[in-house]
N, C-alpha and C positions, 0 to 999 in steps of 0.2 A: 474693516479698515485695512487698507493695503500698506504693507510695510516696505520701505525702501531697502535695498541691499545694505546700505550703510547702517541703517537702524537695526537690521537683523544681525549684522556682524557685531554691532556695538553691544548687543545683549548677550553675546557669548563670553565665557570666561577668558581671561588673558592667555591662559595656557592653550586653549582651543584656538584662539585667534592666531597665536604664534605658530602653532602646528599647521593651520590652514594657510598662513602666509608662506611658510617654507614649501608646502606642497604646490601652491600656486606659482611661486617663483621657479621651482623645479620644472613644473609643467610648461611654463612660458619659455624657459631656456631650452628645454627639450624640443618643444615645437619649432622654435627658431632654428635649432641645430638640424632637425629633421627636414625642414623646408630647404635649408642650405644644401644638405646632402642630396636631396632629391633633384634639385636644380643642377648641381654639378654632375650627378649621375646621368641625368637625361642629356645634358650637353656632351658629356664624354661619350655616351653611347652613340649619339648621332655622329660624332666625329669618327668613331671607330667603324661605324657602318659605312660611312662615305669612303673610308679607306679600304674597304674590302674589295677584292676582285674575285669573281666567281666564274668558272668555266663550265659550261654545260655542253656536252658532246657525247660522242661514242666512247665507250670504254676502250681502253687500249687493248690491242690484240695480243701483245706480247705478255709474257709472264709478269705477274705482279706479286709483290709481297704484301701480306695483310697489314703489316705494320709500316709500310713504306710511307715516307712523307709525300704529301700531295701539295701542289702549289696552284691553287685555283686562280684563275684570272677572269676578270669581267670581260665578256665578249664585246667586240666593237660594234656599237649601234649602227655605224655607217655601213658595215658589211653584213649586218644581220638581216634576216628576212622577217616577214610579218610574224611568223610563229615564234621567232626568237624574241621579238619585241613584247609579245604577250607574255612569254615566259619570264622576261626580265621584270615586267610590271607585276606579275604574280609574286615573284621573289621579293620585290620591294615591299609589297603589301604584307607578305608573311613576316619579313624582318620587322616592319613597323608594329605588327600585332604582337610579336614576341617581345619587342621592346616595351610596349604599353603594358602587357601582362606582367612583365618582370617589375616594372615600376609600381604597378598597383599592388602586387604582392609585397614588395618592399615597404611601401607606405602603410599597408594594412598591418603587417606584422610589427613594423616599427611603432605604429600608433598603439597597438596592444601592449607592446613592451614598455612604451612610454607611460601609459596609464598605470601599469603594474608598478613601475618604478616610482611614479608619483605617489601611489598609495604607500609604498614602502618608505618613501621620503617623509610622508606625513606621519607615519608611525615613529620614524626616527626623530622627527621634529618634536612629536609629543613627548618622547622619552627625554630628549635634550632639554626641552622646556621645563619638564619636571625636575631634572637635575639642576638647571639654572635657578629655578624658583624654590628649591628646597630650603635655602636660608630664609626666604621670605615667609614660607609656611611655618618654619620653626619660630620666627619672630612673632607671627600672628598668634600661634598657640600660646607662646609665653605671655604675650600682651593680654590675652583673654584670661589667663590664670591670675594675673596681677590685679588686685583690687585694693580697697582702702585698708583691708586687714593684712595684706602682705606686700606693702609697697617697698619692702626691703629687697625683694627679688629683682634681679636684673636679667637682661637678655644675654649679656656676656657672649656675644657672637665671636667665634674664633675664625681664623683664616687670614687671607691676605688683606692688605689695607686698600680695599676697593670701595665702590659706591655703596654696596650693601653693608660693609663693615662700618663705614662712616654714618650710615643711616641708623644702625643699631647703637652706635656710640651716642648719637644725638638723642635717641629715645631714652637711653640710660641716664643721660644728663637731665632730661626733662623729669624722669622719675625721681632723681635726687631732689630737685626743687619741689616736686609734689610731696615727697615724704617729709621734707622740712616744714612745708606749709601745714600738713595734716598733724604733725607732731606739735606744732605751735597751737593749733586749734584744740587738740586734746588737752594740752596743758592749761589752756584758758578755761575750758569747760570744767576741768578738775578743780582749778583754783577759784573760779567764779562762784561756785556753789557755796563755798565757805566765806569768801570775801564779800559777797553781796547779801546772802541770807542772814548771816550773823548780825550785821548792824541793824537789819530790819527787825529781827527778833528782839534785840536790845532796845530798840526804839519802841516797840509795842509794849514791852515790859515797863519801860519808863513812863509811858502814857498811862498804863493801867495803875501804876503805883502812885505817880505824881498827881494824877487826876482822879484819885479814888474818892468814893463817897465819904462824907457828904460834900456836895458841890452846890454852888449857886445855880439857879435855873439857867443862866446864860452860858455857863461853862459845860453843862451836860451835853448840849448840842455840839459844842466844839470838840469835846472828847470823842463823841461818836463819829464825827466827820474825820477826825484824825485817825481813829482806829480803822475806819472803812478805807481810807486812803492807804494806810499801812498794809491792810490785807490785800488790796488790789495790786499794790506794788509787789508784794510777795508772790501773788498769783502770776503776775506778768513775768517775773524773774524765773519762776518755776517753768512757765510755758516756753520761755526762750531757751532755758537749759535743756528742756525736753526736745525742742526743735533741733538744737545743736547735736544732741545725742542721737536723734533719729537720722540726721544727715550723715553721721559717722557710721551708722549701721549697727546691727546687733553684735554684742560682744560674745555671747554664748547662745547657742540655739538648742532647742529641745522640741519634742512633739507637744503641741498645744491643741486642746479641743476647744474650738471657737464657740461651739454650741454651749458648753458649760461656762465659758467666759462671758458669753452674751447674757446668760441667766444671772450671773453675779453682777454684771454691769447694770442691767435693768432693775435689779433689786436695789442697787446702790443709788440709782437715779430716780427711784419711785417717789421719794419725798419732793424732789424738785418738780417732777411731773404733776404731782398732786397740787403743789402750790400754784403752778401755772394753769391748772385745770385741763391737763392733757392726759389722754389715755395711751398706754403703751401696749401694743399687741405683739407678742413674741411668738414666732413660729420656728422652732428649732428641734424638730422631732428626731432627726438623724444626726449623728456626730459628724463634725467637720474638723478633721485633724490636719494641721499644717505644721511645718517645721519653722521655728522662729524664736524670737525673744518673748517670753510670756508677759513681761512687764510692758514692753512696747506694744504688743498686740492688744493688751487690755486698754492701754491709753488710746489706741486706734479706735476700738469700738466705743470707748467712753466719749471721745470727741465727736464721733458720728452721731451717736444717740443724743448727747447733750445739745449738739447743734440743732438737731431736729426738734427737741423740746423747746429750746430757747426761742427759735424763730418759728413760732406756731401761734395759732389763734386759740383763745380760751375755748374750751370744749372741743378742741381738735384731737387728732389721733396721730400717733407715731407707730408705723408698722416696721418691725424688724423680722426679716425672713432669711433663713439660712438654707440654701439649696446648693449643695456642693457642685462646683467649687466657688460659689458666689455668695456674698452677703449683701442684701439689699435693705436700705433704710429709707423709708418714705414718710413724709409728713404732709400735713394739710395747711401749711402756712401760706404766706402771701405768694402771689405769682412771681416767678423768676424769669426775666427775659433770657432768651437763648444767648444773645450776644454778651450778657453780663456773667455768664457761668464761669468762663476762665478767670475772671477777677476774684472769684470766691476762693481760689486756691493760692492767691498771693497773700503774703503776710501783711497784716494791718489793713486789709481791704474788707469792706462790708458792702452789703447791697444797697441800703437806703440811708446809712448814717456815715459820718466821717470818722476819722481815727480818734477824735476826741470824745466819742460817745462813751457812756458808762456801761453799756451792755456788752461785756466781753471785750477782748483785745484784738479780735480779728485774726487769731492764730490757730483756731481749732482745725479748720479744713486744711490749712497749709501743713500743720503737724501731721494730720492724718495721711495726707498725700506723701509726705516724706517717709513716714513709717511704712506705708504700702510699697513705695519704691525700694526701700531697704530690704523688703522681703520678696522682691521680684513680683509684686502684685500690681494691679492697675486699679486706680480709683477714678471713676467717671461720674458725671452728674448730668441730669437732664430734667427739664420741667415735668412736674407731675401731670397726670391725665387731666385733672380739673384745676388744681392749684398746688402750691408747695414745690418741693424738690425731691427728686429720687436719686439717691446715691448708691452706686453699684461698686462693690469691692470684689474683684475677681482674682483668685489665686491661680498660679500655674498648675 
């Protein structure tokens, strides 16, 4: 594919484009100046040559001084003979040749000097661009260091009140608003755990005590339905709180062996897999150590494996394979269309049932994707070779 000069220049960094623009402007200005000088020099030389008067004749017989001035005069063409006319023509040709040679030499060496100066101007432009963009580079480095965990940091750019300083002040103002928003979210997550889970626990205790045995046959089913609804509400609140925590990122990090974590998770989910008639195959022969929050990473693997068990066929299989730096979870469930895969990572979205279904809350993969992003990992999904879904978790 042939690239246009505009597209080629657009792919260069701003500093390189600025240096190239300075070199090009210098080259164009120098070329215009050189052309102007050459034209004036040629015109002036022709005028000087026309004003010359040269005398060719016999040398004077009297004594001469080696440093005496001479006043040549052009011979009169009307009184000159044929030999004098040929001599004059030869002299004119010689003068023209000398003039052309001088101009060529001047143009050649001027062009060489112009190219050298253009290169020096490019280097000077590169240095000047670096000096001018140094505040932008410092702002970029500071912005990269600022995350959800250190929103209190600011660019605090010093210097004159110019465009860059106003840009940094605007960025600091935006960070102030973000810090307030994240602090509000943290306070909500901290308070919601107590404010939401405590009433549910009291409600469950009241149901168990108030509707204790013996009960009539009609109230036994009501009690079980109420307790089931209570448990599902508590699970939903726990999932929402976990999603909020994963969006906030890990509070403390340490080295976590995902292979050992996968063994614990598969052992914990073995009863659910047995109840659904699903077999779990774990391949974690080599350690896979990552730096992160051990609680969040355990929830990540739990959600991936539980999702593979829950959306599977009776007699199916769940394959969990750890091959540094990836974790792959594959099941033999129903076929998943490619265009529906992005919906699986949205909260409260399911493949074949709506949000009022009783099989899960539709938060498992969204929580897993949020935890993966908080640990700088990527979670992708693709349809299985024959059926089901293959989830790939890749750590940096």
